[in-house]
N, C-alpha and C positions, 0 to 999 in steps of 0.2 A: 543336727536336725531339729532338736528341741528348741535350740536358741533361734533358729530360723523361723520356726512356728510361732515363737513368742514375739518375734519382731513383726511378723505378719499381723498378729493380733493387735499389737500396739499401734502400728501405723502402716497401712498397705497402700502402695501407689498403684492406681488403676487408670490407664490411659493418660498418664501425666497428671492425674488429679489425686490428691491425698485423701484417704478415707478414714473416718473415725472408726475406732475399734468396735463401736456398736452399730456400724453400718449394716443394714439388713442384707445387702448383697454379700458381704463377707460372711454373715451368719449362714446364708444359704450355701456358700462354698464349703464350709466346714460342718455341715449337718443340715439337712433340709427339714428344719423344724416346722415349716409352713405347709408341708404336704398333708392333705386330709385323706380320710378313708375313701372318699369318692375319687381320689386320684388328682384332684385339682389343687394347685398351690395357691394359698390365700394369705396375703400379707396386708398390712395397712396401706401399702402403696398400690396394691392390685384390687383391693376389695371393691372399689367403686366401679370396676368393670362389670359388676353385677348390677343390673338395672334397678332392682328393688333397693339395694343398699344405697345407690346413688340418689334415688328418689327420696328416701328417708332423710339422708344427710342434707340434701339440697333444701328440703322443706325446712329443716331446723336452721340451716344457715340463713336462708332467705328471711325467715321469721325474725330471728335474732338481729340480723343486720339492718332491718328496715324499721324496727320499733324505735321511736325516739328515745335517745339516751340523754337525760337532762342532768344538770348540775345545780344543786340547791345549797342555800345557806340557811342555817337555823337562826331564827330571830329570838330576841330575849323574851318576847311575849308567848313563846311556845309555837308560833307559826313558822312558816318557811318562805323563802323567796328564791325564785329561779334566777340564777346568775348567768345569763347568756353572755355577759361581757367578760367573764373570767377566762383566763388562758386554758384551764383544764376543760372547760366546756367546749371551747373552740377546737381543742386538740382531738376530742372524741367525736365531736359533732361535725367537723369540717374535714380536715385532712391530717391524719396522724403522721404522715410522712410525705415526702416529695412525689411519690409515685403511686400512692393509693388513696382512694377516698375512704370516708368513714365506713360506708357499707362494705366496700371491698376488704378493708382491714378486718372488720368484725366477722365477715363471712369466712375469710381465710383462717383466722384464728379458731373459730368454732369448728370448721372442717377438720383442722388438725386435732382438736380435742375429740371429735366424734370418731376419728379413725385411729390416731396414735395414742390417744388418752392424755396427751399433753400438748401445750402450745406455749412458745416462748417469744418474747419481744424485748429488744434492748431499749432502755430508756435513755434518750439523749437529753441532757440538761442544758439550760440556758438561763442565765440570770437567776439561778436558784430554783427554777421551776422546770418541769418536763416540757421539752420543746418538740420531741418527736418520739414515735414508737416504731421501731424497725423490726419486723418479724425475723426470726432465726430458724434455720432448718433443724428438724428434730435430730438428725444424725450428727449435728455439730455440738449438741448440748448434753451435759451430764450434771444434774443437780446433786449436791452433797451437803451434809450438815457442816456448818461452819464451826470451828472451835470456839469462836466468840459468841455463838448462839445464832439461831435462825438457819436459813438455807441459802447457800451460795451456788453459783452456776459456773461450771467449767465450760467455756465456749472455745471450741477449736474449729476455726473456719476451714472448709474443705478446699480452699484455694492454696493450701500449703503453707499458710502463714503461721505465726506463732500462736499459742493458745493464750487465753485470757481467763481471769477469774472475775466474775461479776458479783458484786455484793447484793444483798437483798433489796436495796433501794435503787439498783441499777438495771433491773429486769422485771418484766411482768410474766408471771407464770399462771396459766390457766390449766386446770386439770379435771379429769373425770373422776370416777370412783377411786378412793384410796384403798385399793385391794392388794397392793404390793407390800412386802414385809417392811420396807424402809419408811413407809407412810409419808413420803415426800413426793412421790410420783403417782400420777394417775395411771390406771390400768386400761389397756386398749380393749374396746368391745369387740373389735375385729379378731384379736388374738383369742379372746375368751370364747367366741362363738364361730370360729372359722369352719367348723364342721357343717353348721347350718348354712353358712354362706357358700361353702364348697358344694353342698348338695344342690343348691339353686343354680350355681354356675355349671355344674356337671350336667344337670337336667337340660339346661338351655343348649349346651353343646351337643348333647345326645339328640335332641329334637332337630337341631340344625343338620347333623349328619344323617338323621333319619330321612329328612326331606331331600338331602342331596343324593340319596339312594332311591329316588322316586317314590318315597313314602311306603316302602315295603320292608319287612324284616330281611335280615341277611339271607341271601340265597346262594346256592351252589349249582354249578352245571356239572352233571354226572355223565361221564363218557363210558360207553360199553367197553372200550378198549383203552390201552395204555397210550398216552400222548407223550411226545417228546417235550422237553423244556421249551423249545422254540415254538412248537405248535400250541402248547398251553398258554404261553405268553401272548401269542397272536390272538387266540380265542378270547382271552380276558380283555385285551385292549379293544378288540372289535365290539365286545359286549358293552364295555364302558362307554364307548363313543355313541353307540346306538340307544342305550337305555339309561345311562346315568344322568342325574340332574332333573329338575322340575320340568324342563321343557320337553323331556322324553317320557314323562309320566304316562302310564297306561298305554304305551305304545306296544303294538302286537309283536311278540317275539317269534321269529322263525327259526326252528331248531332242525339241524340236519345231522346226518351221520349217527342217528340213534341217541343224540343228546337228550337229557332230561333235566328238569328243574326241581330242586329240592330245597325246602325252607329249613333254615337252621336257626335255632334259638327261639325264645319266647316272642309272642306278638306284642305290639305296643299296648294293647289292652291288658294282657297278662301281667306286664311289668308295672302297670298303673303309674305310668310316668307323669301324667297330668295331675293326678292326685298328690303325688310326692312333691311336685313343683308347687302346687297351691299350699301345701302344708309348710314348705320352706318359706314361701312368701309371708304367710301368717306369722311365722316365728321371727323373721327379719323385722317385720313391722313392730312386733312386741319388744324386740331387742332395743330398738331406737325410740320406743314410746310414741309411735305414730299410728293414729287410726287408719285402718286400711282404705277407707273411702278417700282419704286425702292423698293417697298415691295411686288412686284408680284401681284398687284391687278388691273393692267390696262387691260381692256377688250374692244373689239370693237372700237379700236382706229386706226387712220391713221397717228399717230405721229411716223413715222419710220425714220431711217437715221438721217438727220440733226435735225429733230424734237425732237427725243429722246435726242440727244446731247444737244440741247438748253434747254430742260427741266432740264437736270442734271446740266448744268451750272447755270441755274436760281436758282436751289436749293442751290448751293454753294454761289451765290452772294447775294440772297435776304433772305435766312434763316440761313445759317451757318456763314456768315460773321458777322452778329450782335452778334452771340455767341462768335466768336473769339475776337471781340472788347471788350465785357464784361469781358471775361477772362483776356485779356491783361491789362485792366484798373484796375481790381480787384487785379491782381498780382503786378502791379506797386504800387498801393496804400498801400497794406498790407506788402510787403517785402522790401520796400525802403523808406528812408526818403525823404522829399521834396528836399533836396540838391542832393541826389542821382538820383532822378527822372529827374532832369535837365540834367543829364549826361548819364543815362542808361535807357533802356526800353525793355520790352518783345514784341515780334511780332511773330504771326503765319506765316509760310511760306506756303501759299496755292497755289503757282505757279504750283506745280506738279499736283494738282487736276484740275486746270483751263486749262490744256493743251488740245488742240483739237486732231484730228486724225493725223497720221504720216505725210501726205502730207501738211496739214496746218501748222504743226510745222516746217517742213523743209523750207517751203516758208517764214515763219516768221523769222527763223534764217538767211536765205539768205539776207533778207532785212536789218536786223541788221548789218550784216557784210558789205554789199554793201554800206551803207550810213555811215559807221564808227561809229555806235552806240555801237558796241561790237566787241571785238577781237575774233580771231578764238579759242583761248584757253578758253575764257569766255563762248563761245557757247559749246565747248567740255565739260566744267565743268557742264553745264546744262544737257548734255546728258550722264553724268557719264563716260566720256572718259578721258584718261590721256592727259596731255598737250603735244604739239609738239614743236620742235625747231622753233623759229621765229614766234610763234603764238601769242605773246603778243602785237605785233604792230597792230594798227588799220588801216584799209584800207579807202581810200577816192577816189571818182570818179575823173578821170583825165579830164573829159569834163565839170567839174563844177568849177566856181571861183566867188568870190565876184565881183560886178559891179565896185567897186573902183579899183580893180586890173586888169581890162581888158587890160590896156596898158602893164602891165607886161607879160600877156599871149601872146599878140601880138608880143612883143619883143622876147620872147622865141621862138615863131614859126618862126621869121625872122632871127634867129641866132644872134640877137643883133646888126644888121647893121642898121644905121640910115636911109639910103635910103629906105631899105625895110620897115622899120617901118613907114616912111612917106607914102609909097604907101599903106600899110595895113590900116593906119588911114584913108586915103582918101576913100578906098574901104568900110571901116566900115561906114563912114559918108554917103556915097552914098546908102548903103543898108538900113540904118535907115531911110533916106529920102524917099526911095521908099516904105518902109513898112508903113510910116505915110502919104503917098500920097502928099508929098511936092515936089516942082520942084527941079530938080537936079542942084547942084551948077556948075558954069562955070569952 
């Protein structure tokens, strides 16, 4: 029996499909670890059945998958150049594989990280450069420390084929918080917070059943005499047909034979179901770092106007930016050698998401042009407008000059004449003396 149990753990066949020993279905067979105190089973595969969890993850997925992901080359002068012609830019910007677009690939991978804590993709090489990124199922993968250093991946396809070992440069691994003891796998937020998710799911199920019983607490029909099993079943069936469901809500009940109605259990108000549900929603939003107003759950708030804008910017700065950085560093490490990383790197361009309202953007653009920080055409590019003739030259204020060049300014104002320059110099010295409270020179 023990050997049979071990064989099942090593490789179990289910409906003709081989399962990995870490398959969550097998885990539930040999111990329902996912059962919560509310009675609802919560796993990474079922968590998105909760509307609030799905809304939070979808928001993070959509944000990360639609922000431009650019590929840059460092220049010797300290600047950088966007390399749209490079194969790695095309790989992440266009089609990572034959059946997914860039947005679909990034959304899928981020969704795996948000639920499972990890996401894996096999790197297909061609002519010495990555040619495709093919997502792998979580149940097929097991990372482990390689004896030669780094982390390798045991990939065992669920189609019953042989297993493979992928070396560090042959797979992309994205992960959430490193809270597991091995420090090479991300930990699932769903697993850590399944009680909160289970509470929300149980509350929704309770409310659904509450309305299916025409929105009243559980009731009992009390008979003055003893009923046979057949008579009791017929009475219950007749009651359900006439009074169960929303369409029969508030229908008048006609009781015969001395029957009476008795309420059993607490009322909906006593159990504070709505308050419990709202608390669960708030906790779920905090788990995934999403402001409640972005998933339509903000109520009784005074955060209007600038307040809502600042909350949205805070979401991007404090919650999405760490995700961007983790993606960038994972892509740099997996798709490039150490020599290439000194020259090239990936970077998300989140400037478009961080823009304020129209007036604030126009004021900011004006300051950039006024102080010579950007040219007119550079600003027009940010606004998706075509360049204009003469727009490449940067502007500088005419009333500003370095202190060491003050004499040059004075000479230009005097037309270059020495006498006028001497007079202007005396006037300048007198003005400085007056400002400092010094006695005027004779």
